[in-house]
The first five atom37 places (N, CA, C, CB, O) and aatype in JSON, in Angstrom:
{
  "aatype": [12, 1, 16, 12, 10, 11, 13, 16, 19, 14, 19, 6, 11, 7, 2, 6, 0, 19, 11, 6, 3, 15, 13, 7, 11, 16, 12, 5, 0, 10, 12, 2, 6, 10, 11, 14, 6, 0, 0, 18, 13, 7, 0, 13, 6, 7, 11, 1, 7, 0, 12, 10, 13, 13, 3, 10, 0, 6, 14, 15, 11, 9, 19, 6, 9, 10, 6, 14, 10, 15, 10, 2, 10, 2, 0, 0, 19, 6, 9, 10, 14, 19, 12, 15, 7, 6, 3, 10, 1, 11, 7, 9, 0, 0, 0, 1, 2, 11],
  "atom_mask": [
    [1, 1, 1, 1, 1],
    [1, 1, 1, 1, 1],
    [1, 1, 1, 1, 1],
    [1, 1, 1, 1, 1],
    [1, 1, 1, 1, 1],
    [1, 1, 1, 1, 1],
    [1, 1, 1, 1, 1],
    [1, 1, 1, 1, 1],
    [1, 1, 1, 1, 1],
    [1, 1, 1, 1, 1],
    [1, 1, 1, 1, 1],
    [1, 1, 1, 1, 1],
    [1, 1, 1, 1, 1],
    [1, 1, 1, 0, 1],
    [1, 1, 1, 1, 1],
    [1, 1, 1, 1, 1],
    [1, 1, 1, 1, 1],
    [1, 1, 1, 1, 1],
    [1, 1, 1, 1, 1],
    [1, 1, 1, 1, 1],
    [1, 1, 1, 1, 1],
    [1, 1, 1, 1, 1],
    [1, 1, 1, 1, 1],
    [1, 1, 1, 0, 1],
    [1, 1, 1, 1, 1],
    [1, 1, 1, 1, 1],
    [1, 1, 1, 1, 1],
    [1, 1, 1, 1, 1],
    [1, 1, 1, 1, 1],
    [1, 1, 1, 1, 1],
    [1, 1, 1, 1, 1],
    [1, 1, 1, 1, 1],
    [1, 1, 1, 1, 1],
    [1, 1, 1, 1, 1],
    [1, 1, 1, 1, 1],
    [1, 1, 1, 1, 1],
    [1, 1, 1, 1, 1],
    [1, 1, 1, 1, 1],
    [1, 1, 1, 1, 1],
    [1, 1, 1, 1, 1],
    [1, 1, 1, 1, 1],
    [1, 1, 1, 0, 1],
    [1, 1, 1, 1, 1],
    [1, 1, 1, 1, 1],
    [1, 1, 1, 1, 1],
    [1, 1, 1, 0, 1],
    [1, 1, 1, 1, 1],
    [1, 1, 1, 1, 1],
    [1, 1, 1, 0, 1],
    [1, 1, 1, 1, 1],
    [1, 1, 1, 1, 1],
    [1, 1, 1, 1, 1],
    [1, 1, 1, 1, 1],
    [1, 1, 1, 1, 1],
    [1, 1, 1, 1, 1],
    [1, 1, 1, 1, 1],
    [1, 1, 1, 1, 1],
    [1, 1, 1, 1, 1],
    [1, 1, 1, 1, 1],
    [1, 1, 1, 1, 1],
    [1, 1, 1, 1, 1],
    [1, 1, 1, 1, 1],
    [1, 1, 1, 1, 1],
    [1, 1, 1, 1, 1],
    [1, 1, 1, 1, 1],
    [1, 1, 1, 1, 1],
    [1, 1, 1, 1, 1],
    [1, 1, 1, 1, 1],
    [1, 1, 1, 1, 1],
    [1, 1, 1, 1, 1],
    [1, 1, 1, 1, 1],
    [1, 1, 1, 1, 1],
    [1, 1, 1, 1, 1],
    [1, 1, 1, 1, 1],
    [1, 1, 1, 1, 1],
    [1, 1, 1, 1, 1],
    [1, 1, 1, 1, 1],
    [1, 1, 1, 1, 1],
    [1, 1, 1, 1, 1],
    [1, 1, 1, 1, 1],
    [1, 1, 1, 1, 1],
    [1, 1, 1, 1, 1],
    [1, 1, 1, 1, 1],
    [1, 1, 1, 1, 1],
    [1, 1, 1, 0, 1],
    [1, 1, 1, 1, 1],
    [1, 1, 1, 1, 1],
    [1, 1, 1, 1, 1],
    [1, 1, 1, 1, 1],
    [1, 1, 1, 1, 1],
    [1, 1, 1, 0, 1],
    [1, 1, 1, 1, 1],
    [1, 1, 1, 1, 1],
    [1, 1, 1, 1, 1],
    [1, 1, 1, 1, 1],
    [1, 1, 1, 1, 1],
    [1, 1, 1, 1, 1],
    [1, 1, 1, 1, 1]
  ],
  "atom_positions": [
    [[-13.6, 1.23, -7.12], [-14.45, 0.93, -6.01], [-13.6, 0.91, -4.73], [-15.17, -0.43, -6.22], [-12.52, 0.32, -4.7]],
    [[-14.09, 1.58, -3.69], [-13.39, 1.57, -2.41], [-13.42, 0.14, -1.88], [-14.05, 2.57, -1.38], [-14.47, -0.5, -1.84]],
    [[-12.25, -0.34, -1.47], [-12.08, -1.73, -1.08], [-11.28, -1.82, 0.2], [-11.39, -2.53, -2.2], [-10.38, -1.02, 0.45]],
    [[-11.64, -2.81, 1.04], [-10.86, -3.09, 2.24], [-10.16, -4.42, 2.06], [-11.76, -3.1, 3.51], [-10.79, -5.42, 1.7]],
    [[-8.87, -4.43, 2.31], [-8.08, -5.65, 2.34], [-7.67, -5.88, 3.79], [-6.82, -5.56, 1.39], [-7.0, -5.04, 4.39]],
    [[-8.07, -7.01, 4.34], [-7.66, -7.38, 5.7], [-6.86, -8.67, 5.57], [-8.9, -7.56, 6.66], [-7.28, -9.61, 4.88]],
    [[-5.72, -8.71, 6.24], [-4.95, -9.95, 6.22], [-4.28, -10.19, 7.56], [-3.9, -9.9, 5.11], [-4.02, -9.27, 8.33]],
    [[-4.02, -11.47, 7.82], [-3.25, -11.88, 9.0], [-2.16, -12.83, 8.55], [-4.17, -12.55, 10.06], [-2.29, -13.56, 7.56]],
    [[-1.07, -12.79, 9.3], [0.1, -13.61, 8.98], [0.34, -14.56, 10.14], [1.37, -12.71, 8.71], [0.4, -14.12, 11.29]],
    [[0.49, -15.87, 9.87], [0.77, -16.81, 10.95], [2.03, -16.39, 11.73], [0.94, -18.23, 10.39], [2.98, -15.88, 11.14]],
    [[2.03, -16.61, 13.03], [3.11, -16.14, 13.9], [4.48, -16.63, 13.42], [2.87, -16.59, 15.33], [5.41, -15.83, 13.28]],
    [[4.62, -17.92, 13.19], [5.93, -18.47, 12.81], [6.43, -17.88, 11.49], [5.84, -20.0, 12.7], [7.58, -17.48, 11.38]],
    [[5.55, -17.82, 10.5], [5.93, -17.26, 9.2], [6.23, -15.77, 9.33], [4.81, -17.5, 8.15], [7.15, -15.26, 8.7]],
    [[5.46, -15.07, 10.15], [5.7, -13.64, 10.38], [7.06, -13.4, 11.02], [0.0, 0.0, 0.0], [7.78, -12.49, 10.61]],
    [[7.41, -14.21, 12.02], [8.72, -14.08, 12.66], [9.84, -14.3, 11.66], [8.86, -15.08, 13.82], [10.8, -13.53, 11.61]],
    [[9.72, -15.34, 10.87], [10.71, -15.65, 9.84], [10.82, -14.5, 8.83], [10.36, -16.97, 9.13], [11.91, -14.11, 8.44]],
    [[9.67, -13.99, 8.4], [9.64, -12.92, 7.4], [10.24, -11.62, 7.92], [8.2, -12.67, 6.94], [10.9, -10.9, 7.18]],
    [[10.02, -11.32, 9.2], [10.62, -10.12, 9.79], [12.14, -10.27, 9.83], [10.07, -9.87, 11.22], [12.87, -9.34, 9.47]],
    [[12.63, -11.43, 10.26], [14.08, -11.68, 10.33], [14.74, -11.59, 8.96], [14.36, -13.05, 10.94], [15.85, -11.07, 8.84]],
    [[14.06, -12.09, 7.93], [14.61, -12.08, 6.57], [14.33, -10.77, 5.83], [14.03, -13.24, 5.77], [14.83, -10.57, 4.72]],
    [[13.55, -9.88, 6.4], [13.09, -8.62, 5.83], [12.14, -8.81, 4.65], [14.27, -7.82, 5.39], [11.87, -7.85, 3.93]],
    [[11.63, -10.02, 4.45], [10.62, -10.17, 3.39], [9.29, -9.55, 3.83], [10.42, -11.66, 3.04], [8.48, -9.18, 2.99]],
    [[9.06, -9.44, 5.15], [7.84, -8.79, 5.64], [7.87, -7.31, 5.24], [7.71, -8.94, 7.19], [6.92, -6.81, 4.65]],
    [[8.95, -6.63, 5.57], [9.08, -5.21, 5.23], [9.01, -4.96, 3.74], [0.0, 0.0, 0.0], [8.35, -4.02, 3.29]],
    [[9.69, -5.79, 2.97], [9.68, -5.61, 1.51], [8.3, -5.86, 0.92], [10.7, -6.55, 0.86], [7.87, -5.15, 0.02]],
    [[7.61, -6.87, 1.43], [6.26, -7.16, 0.93], [5.31, -6.02, 1.28], [5.74, -8.48, 1.52], [4.49, -5.62, 0.45]],
    [[5.41, -5.49, 2.5], [4.54, -4.38, 2.91], [4.82, -3.13, 2.07], [4.74, -4.06, 4.4], [3.89, -2.45, 1.63]],
    [[6.09, -2.83, 1.85], [6.44, -1.65, 1.06], [5.92, -1.77, -0.36], [7.96, -1.43, 1.05], [5.38, -0.81, -0.92]],
    [[6.09, -2.94, -0.96], [5.58, -3.15, -2.32], [4.06, -3.03, -2.36], [6.02, -4.54, -2.85], [3.51, -2.45, -3.3]],
    [[3.39, -3.57, -1.36], [1.93, -3.49, -1.29], [1.46, -2.04, -1.15], [1.4, -4.33, -0.12], [0.53, -1.62, -1.84]],
    [[2.1, -1.3, -0.28], [1.74, 0.11, -0.09], [2.0, 0.91, -1.38], [2.55, 0.72, 1.08], [1.19, 1.77, -1.74]],
    [[3.1, 0.65, -2.05], [3.4, 1.34, -3.31], [2.38, 1.0, -4.39], [4.82, 0.98, -3.8], [1.99, 1.87, -5.17]],
    [[1.96, -0.25, -4.41], [0.99, -0.7, -5.43], [-0.4, -0.12, -5.17], [0.92, -2.23, -5.45], [-1.04, 0.39, -6.08]],
    [[-0.86, -0.19, -3.92], [-2.24, 0.2, -3.61], [-2.43, 1.68, -3.34], [-2.71, -0.57, -2.43], [-3.5, 2.22, -3.6]],
    [[-1.4, 2.33, -2.82], [-1.52, 3.73, -2.41], [-2.81, 3.91, -1.6], [-1.51, 4.68, -3.65], [-3.7, 4.67, -1.99]],
    [[-2.92, 3.2, -0.47], [-4.17, 3.22, 0.29], [-4.5, 4.58, 0.86], [-4.11, 2.22, 1.41], [-3.61, 5.37, 1.18]],
    [[-5.8, 4.86, 0.99], [-6.23, 6.1, 1.63], [-6.06, 5.99, 3.14], [-7.7, 6.44, 1.28], [-5.94, 7.0, 3.84]],
    [[-6.05, 4.75, 3.65], [-5.79, 4.49, 5.07], [-5.21, 3.09, 5.19], [-7.09, 4.65, 5.94], [-5.59, 2.19, 4.44]],
    [[-4.31, 2.92, 6.14], [-3.7, 1.61, 6.41], [-3.48, 1.5, 7.91], [-2.36, 1.41, 5.61], [-2.88, 2.39, 8.52]],
    [[-3.95, 0.41, 8.48], [-3.82, 0.18, 9.91], [-3.19, -1.19, 10.13], [-5.2, 0.28, 10.63], [-3.64, -2.19, 9.57]],
    [[-2.14, -1.21, 10.94], [-1.42, -2.44, 11.23], [-1.57, -2.75, 12.71], [0.08, -2.32, 10.83], [-1.56, -1.85, 13.54]],
    [[-1.7, -4.03, 13.04], [-1.83, -4.4, 14.44], [-1.91, -5.91, 14.59], [0.0, 0.0, 0.0], [-1.61, -6.66, 13.66]],
    [[-2.33, -6.33, 15.76], [-2.52, -7.75, 16.04], [-3.99, -8.1, 15.9], [-2.0, -8.11, 17.46], [-4.86, -7.44, 16.48]],
    [[-4.26, -9.12, 15.12], [-5.62, -9.63, 14.93], [-5.59, -11.1, 15.33], [-6.12, -9.44, 13.44], [-4.88, -11.9, 14.72]],
    [[-6.37, -11.45, 16.33], [-6.41, -12.82, 16.82], [-5.0, -13.35, 17.13], [-7.09, -13.73, 15.8], [-4.7, -14.51, 16.86]],
    [[-4.15, -12.49, 17.68], [-2.8, -12.88, 18.07], [-1.8, -12.98, 16.94], [0.0, 0.0, 0.0], [-0.69, -13.45, 17.14]],
    [[-2.17, -12.54, 15.75], [-1.28, -12.61, 14.59], [-1.01, -11.2, 14.06], [-1.89, -13.5, 13.48], [-1.82, -10.3, 14.26]],
    [[0.12, -11.03, 13.39], [0.38, -9.76, 12.71], [-0.68, -9.59, 11.63], [1.83, -9.71, 12.1], [-1.06, -10.55, 10.96]],
    [[-1.14, -8.36, 11.46], [-2.15, -8.15, 10.44], [-2.29, -6.7, 10.07], [0.0, 0.0, 0.0], [-1.62, -5.82, 10.61]],
    [[-3.18, -6.47, 9.13], [-3.43, -5.11, 8.65], [-4.8, -5.02, 8.0], [-2.34, -4.68, 7.66], [-5.38, -6.02, 7.58]],
    [[-5.29, -3.8, 7.95], [-6.48, -3.45, 7.18], [-6.09, -2.25, 6.32], [-7.73, -3.13, 8.12], [-5.67, -1.22, 6.85]],
    [[-6.24, -2.39, 5.02], [-5.9, -1.32, 4.08], [-7.15, -0.96, 3.3], [-4.74, -1.76, 3.12], [-7.91, -1.83, 2.88]],
    [[-7.36, 0.32, 3.11], [-8.5, 0.84, 2.37], [-7.97, 1.56, 1.14], [-9.38, 1.79, 3.26], [-7.17, 2.49, 1.25]],
    [[-8.43, 1.13, -0.03], [-7.87, 1.64, -1.28], [-8.91, 1.59, -2.39], [-6.62, 0.84, -1.68], [-9.97, 0.97, -2.23]],
    [[-8.61, 2.24, -3.51], [-9.49, 2.23, -4.66], [-9.08, 1.08, -5.58], [-9.45, 3.59, -5.42], [-7.94, 1.03, -6.05]],
    [[-10.0, 0.17, -5.81], [-9.77, -0.95, -6.73], [-10.43, -0.6, -8.06], [-10.32, -2.31, -6.16], [-11.63, -0.79, -8.24]],
    [[-9.64, -0.09, -8.99], [-10.17, 0.35, -10.27], [-10.43, -0.82, -11.21], [-9.22, 1.34, -10.93], [-11.33, -0.76, -12.05]],
    [[-9.65, -1.87, -11.08], [-9.74, -3.01, -11.99], [-9.76, -4.31, -11.2], [-8.55, -3.0, -12.99], [-8.76, -4.65, -10.56]],
    [[-10.88, -5.05, -11.22], [-10.97, -6.28, -10.44], [-9.88, -7.32, -10.74], [-12.3, -6.9, -10.66], [-9.52, -8.1, -9.87]],
    [[-9.37, -7.34, -11.96], [-8.32, -8.31, -12.29], [-7.03, -8.08, -11.48], [-8.0, -8.26, -13.79], [-6.18, -8.97, -11.41]],
    [[-6.88, -6.9, -10.89], [-5.71, -6.59, -10.06], [-5.72, -7.36, -8.74], [-5.64, -5.08, -9.78], [-4.69, -7.44, -8.06]],
    [[-6.86, -7.94, -8.37], [-6.95, -8.67, -7.11], [-5.89, -9.76, -7.05], [-8.35, -9.28, -6.94], [-5.25, -9.94, -6.01]],
    [[-5.68, -10.46, -8.12], [-4.68, -11.54, -8.14], [-3.29, -10.97, -7.86], [-4.7, -12.28, -9.5], [-2.55, -11.52, -7.04]],
    [[-2.93, -9.9, -8.53], [-1.62, -9.27, -8.31], [-1.44, -8.79, -6.88], [-1.44, -8.1, -9.26], [-0.35, -8.89, -6.32]],
    [[-2.51, -8.29, -6.29], [-2.45, -7.75, -4.93], [-2.29, -8.88, -3.91], [-3.72, -6.95, -4.63], [-1.47, -8.77, -3.0]],
    [[-3.06, -9.96, -4.07], [-3.1, -11.0, -3.06], [-1.96, -12.01, -3.15], [-4.38, -11.72, -3.14], [-1.53, -12.54, -2.12]],
    [[-1.47, -12.3, -4.33], [-0.45, -13.34, -4.48], [0.8, -13.11, -3.64], [-0.05, -13.44, -5.91], [1.26, -14.05, -2.99]],
    [[1.38, -11.89, -3.6], [2.57, -11.71, -2.76], [2.29, -11.96, -1.28], [3.11, -10.29, -2.94], [3.16, -12.46, -0.56]],
    [[1.09, -11.62, -0.82], [0.75, -11.89, 0.58], [0.71, -13.39, 0.84], [-0.61, -11.25, 0.94], [1.18, -13.86, 1.88]],
    [[0.15, -14.14, -0.08], [0.08, -15.59, 0.07], [1.44, -16.24, -0.08], [-0.89, -16.18, -0.95], [1.86, -17.04, 0.76]],
    [[2.14, -15.9, -1.14], [3.43, -16.53, -1.44], [4.52, -16.16, -0.43], [3.88, -16.14, -2.83], [5.28, -17.02, 0.0]],
    [[4.6, -14.89, -0.05], [5.69, -14.43, 0.82], [5.39, -14.6, 2.3], [5.99, -12.98, 0.54], [6.31, -14.78, 3.1]],
    [[4.09, -14.55, 2.68], [3.77, -14.48, 4.1], [2.76, -15.54, 4.57], [3.23, -13.13, 4.41], [2.42, -15.57, 5.75]],
    [[2.28, -16.38, 3.68], [1.23, -17.35, 4.04], [0.03, -16.64, 4.67], [1.79, -18.41, 5.01], [-0.62, -17.2, 5.55]],
    [[-0.26, -15.45, 4.22], [-1.32, -14.63, 4.83], [-2.71, -15.18, 4.51], [-1.22, -13.19, 4.34], [-2.97, -15.68, 3.41]],
    [[-3.59, -15.07, 5.49], [-5.02, -15.29, 5.28], [-5.59, -13.93, 4.92], [-5.73, -15.92, 6.56], [-5.36, -12.95, 5.63]],
    [[-6.34, -13.85, 3.83], [-6.8, -12.55, 3.34], [-8.31, -12.51, 3.17], [-6.13, -12.22, 2.01], [-8.97, -13.51, 2.9]],
    [[-8.84, -11.3, 3.35], [-10.23, -10.98, 3.04], [-10.2, -9.7, 2.24], [-11.12, -10.84, 4.35], [-9.44, -8.78, 2.55]],
    [[-11.01, -9.64, 1.2], [-11.1, -8.41, 0.41], [-12.58, -8.13, 0.18], [-10.32, -8.54, -0.96], [-13.33, -8.98, -0.3]],
    [[-12.99, -6.91, 0.54], [-14.41, -6.56, 0.54], [-14.64, -5.17, -0.03], [-14.98, -6.64, 1.94], [-13.83, -4.27, 0.19]],
    [[-15.74, -4.98, -0.78], [-16.12, -3.61, -1.13], [-16.65, -2.93, 0.12], [-17.19, -3.6, -2.27], [-17.37, -3.55, 0.91]],
    [[-16.31, -1.66, 0.3], [-16.77, -0.9, 1.46], [-17.25, 0.48, 1.01], [-15.64, -0.77, 2.52], [-16.99, 0.9, -0.12]],
    [[-17.96, 1.18, 1.91], [-18.5, 2.5, 1.6], [-18.07, 3.51, 2.64], [-20.02, 2.45, 1.51], [-17.79, 3.18, 3.79]],
    [[-18.03, 4.75, 2.21], [-17.87, 5.85, 3.15], [-19.26, 6.2, 3.69], [-17.19, 7.1, 2.47], [-20.27, 5.69, 3.2]],
    [[-19.31, 7.07, 4.68], [-20.59, 7.54, 5.19], [-21.43, 8.19, 4.11], [0.0, 0.0, 0.0], [-22.64, 8.0, 4.06]],
    [[-20.79, 8.96, 3.27], [-21.51, 9.63, 2.17], [-22.07, 8.61, 1.19], [-20.58, 10.62, 1.43], [-23.21, 8.75, 0.73]],
    [[-21.29, 7.57, 0.85], [-21.78, 6.51, -0.03], [-23.02, 5.85, 0.57], [-20.68, 5.46, -0.27], [-23.99, 5.58, -0.14]],
    [[-22.98, 5.59, 1.87], [-24.12, 4.96, 2.55], [-25.36, 5.85, 2.48], [-23.76, 4.66, 4.02], [-26.45, 5.37, 2.19]],
    [[-25.18, 7.15, 2.75], [-26.32, 8.08, 2.67], [-26.93, 8.07, 1.27], [-25.87, 9.51, 3.05], [-28.16, 8.04, 1.14]],
    [[-26.1, 8.1, 0.24], [-26.61, 8.08, -1.13], [-27.36, 6.78, -1.41], [-25.46, 8.25, -2.14], [-28.43, 6.79, -2.03]],
    [[-26.8, 5.66, -0.96], [-27.44, 4.36, -1.18], [-28.78, 4.26, -0.48], [0.0, 0.0, 0.0], [-29.75, 3.76, -1.06]],
    [[-28.85, 4.74, 0.75], [-30.12, 4.71, 1.49], [-31.16, 5.59, 0.81], [-29.91, 5.17, 2.95], [-32.32, 5.2, 0.69]],
    [[-30.74, 6.78, 0.36], [-31.67, 7.69, -0.32], [-32.19, 7.05, -1.6], [-30.99, 9.03, -0.65], [-33.38, 7.14, -1.9]],
    [[-31.32, 6.4, -2.35], [-31.74, 5.75, -3.6], [-32.67, 4.59, -3.32], [-30.51, 5.26, -4.4], [-33.66, 4.41, -4.03]],
    [[-32.38, 3.8, -2.3], [-33.24, 2.65, -1.95], [-34.61, 3.12, -1.47], [-32.57, 1.79, -0.87], [-35.62, 2.48, -1.75]],
    [[-34.64, 4.21, -0.76], [-35.89, 4.74, -0.24], [-36.78, 5.24, -1.37], [-35.62, 5.86, 0.75], [-38.01, 5.2, -1.26]],
    [[-36.17, 5.72, -2.45], [-36.93, 6.27, -3.58], [-37.44, 5.21, -4.55], [-36.09, 7.25, -4.32], [-38.08, 5.55, -5.54]],
    [[-37.17, 3.96, -4.29], [-37.64, 2.9, -5.21], [-39.02, 2.45, -4.85], [-36.7, 1.71, -5.2], [-39.58, 1.57, -5.5]]
  ]
}
């Protein structure tokens, strides 16, 4: 299932993590694990953050994905199922036919 992971990192913890390189290592491990189709990094509400879009084949992987963000970065996370435009068109067509 196409999934969006959005997270933010508190400023103080983010600064510490950048200095120690745990931020870079955590991001690299996350990117290697998820192999996202798109990843966007920036500031969200004044904090370091990102939105990653990836295929979540197994829901039990959520724990593996989120724990390093929490443990290493004190990140606040959101994880949501999302659709492409084509998925939306198919869903609307199916709903209309009911």
